[in-house]
C-alpha positions in Angstrom: -29.8 32.9 -42.9 -28.3 36.3 -42.4 -25.3 37.6 -44.3 -22.4 38.3 -42.0 -19.1 40.0 -42.4 -15.9 38.6 -40.9 -12.9 40.9 -40.7 -9.9 41.8 -38.5 -10.2 44.7 -36.1 -7.3 47.1 -35.4 -6.1 44.8 -32.6 -5.9 41.9 -35.0 -8.8 40.0 -33.6 -11.4 38.4 -35.9 -14.9 40.0 -35.6 -18.3 38.8 -36.7 -20.8 41.5 -37.9 -24.5 41.0 -38.6 -25.8 44.1 -40.2 -29.5 43.1 -39.9 -29.1 43.0 -36.1 -26.4 45.6 -35.9 -24.4 43.1 -33.9 -20.6 43.0 -33.8 -18.6 40.7 -31.6 -15.2 39.1 -31.4 -14.9 35.5 -32.6 -13.7 33.3 -29.7 -13.3 30.1 -31.7 -13.7 28.6 -35.1 -14.5 24.9 -35.5 -12.2 24.4 -38.5 -9.3 26.8 -38.8 -6.7 24.9 -40.9 -5.1 25.6 -44.3 -7.3 23.0 -45.9 -10.6 23.7 -44.1 -12.0 26.9 -42.7 -15.5 27.5 -41.2 -18.0 25.4 -39.3 -19.2 26.7 -35.9 -18.1 30.2 -34.9 -18.4 31.0 -31.1 -18.7 34.6 -30.2 -17.8 36.6 -27.1 -21.5 36.9 -26.1 -21.9 33.2 -25.9 -23.8 32.8 -29.2 -22.7 30.6 -32.0 -23.2 30.6 -35.8 -22.5 28.0 -38.5 -20.8 28.8 -41.8 -20.4 26.1 -44.4 -16.7 25.2 -44.4 -14.5 26.6 -47.2 -11.6 24.7 -48.7 -9.1 27.3 -47.5 -9.0 30.4 -45.2 -10.5 33.4 -47.1 -9.0 36.8 -47.7 -10.6 39.2 -45.2 -12.9 41.0 -45.0 -15.5 38.6 -46.4 -19.3 38.4 -46.4 -20.8 35.0 -46.0 -24.2 33.4 -45.2 -24.4 32.1 -41.6 -27.0 30.2 -39.7 -27.4 30.5 -35.9 -26.3 27.2 -34.4 -29.3 25.2 -33.3 -31.7 26.7 -35.9 -33.4 24.2 -38.1 -34.0 26.5 -41.1 
């Protein structure tokens, strides 16, 4: 499970950065994006998706979290 950083770029879009792979892409959708639940599956612009255990509220950005590539069993 890599650590990922989620932040807003200068255009105001959410971005997803994985340092280990030097991958940065825009977040297209978030499974849970409500005041009482934030996280779940994140879909990226390149078509890949990652899972972050949902938080009880949207975090202050930037934030570093652990993510699992969707479909991975580890």
